[in-house]
N, C-alpha and C positions, 0 to 999 in steps of 0.2 A: 133765223136772220130775217131782217126786213130790208126793203129797198127805199132809198131816199133820192129824189131828184133835186140836184142843186143847180140854181141859176146864178151864175157869177158874172158880174159886170166888170169890164176892164176899161181903163182910160186910154187915151191915145198912146201909141207905142213910144217908149223912150229907149235910149241906149242901154240903161241899166235893166229895163225889162227884157230887152232882146238878149242881153247877156245871160239872163236867168233861164231862158227857154230850154236850152239843152238839159240842164239839171232837172227842170220841171218835167220834161218829157220822159226822162229816165225814171223819175219817181212815179209818174203815172203808169208807165209800162210795168214797173215792179208791182204796183198795187193791182194792176190788171191781171198779171200772172198769178198773183195770190188770190184772185177772185174777189177783191175788195172794191175795185172800180169795174162796173159792169159795162159802162159805155162812157164815151168822152167825145164831145163835139164842140167845135169852135166855129163861130159865124164867119162868113166870108169877109165881113168888115173887121174882124178880129177884136170886136168889142164885147162879145158875149161868149160864155162857155156854159155848156150844159153837161152835167155828168150824173150818172146814177151810181150811188155808193151802196154797197152791201154791208150792213152793220147790225149789231144787236139792238141798238136803239138810236134815237136822234142825236144824243150826246156823243156817242161813239162815232157816228157819221161826221158830226161837226168837228171832232178832234182830228179825223183824217184830213178834212179839208183845211183845217188850221195848219197842218203839216205840209201843205203844198208849197213848194218853193216860190210860186207866184202869189201866194196869199197876201203878202204885204201890199200888192198892187190892186187887189180887188176893191172896187168902189162900192159894191153892193153884193151881199150874199143872201140868197133866199133859199130856204129848204122846204121841199114839198114831200111829206111822207107819201109813199105809193102803196096802193092796195096790192098791186103786182106789177112785174116788169117782164115782158116777153121779148125775146130776141130770136132772130132766125139764125140757126147754127151755120157756121162757115162750111161751105161745101168742101169735102175732102175727097180727092179722087180715089176710086176703088183700087185695091191692091191686086196686082197681076202676079200670078204664081208662075209665070213663064220664065 
């Protein structure tokens, strides 16, 4: 599998966009649990999204992005194939046998 960084531009928030956000978040959470979305970030201004997709090739990665519920609102979609993508694992507290 390869990693692809997507830069997604959003217009100003509308009521229909806002109504789609819960469905979009659930979809992203599902893809994250499946290991398909490795990271997902939204700018404070809510006009840019960056996500790293894990896929066999760029076409498969783009098909995943096309399935995002918010896709219809993206004003620009840019894909950057990555050589590698490192993340810091979440800290899990040690298990106590007491």
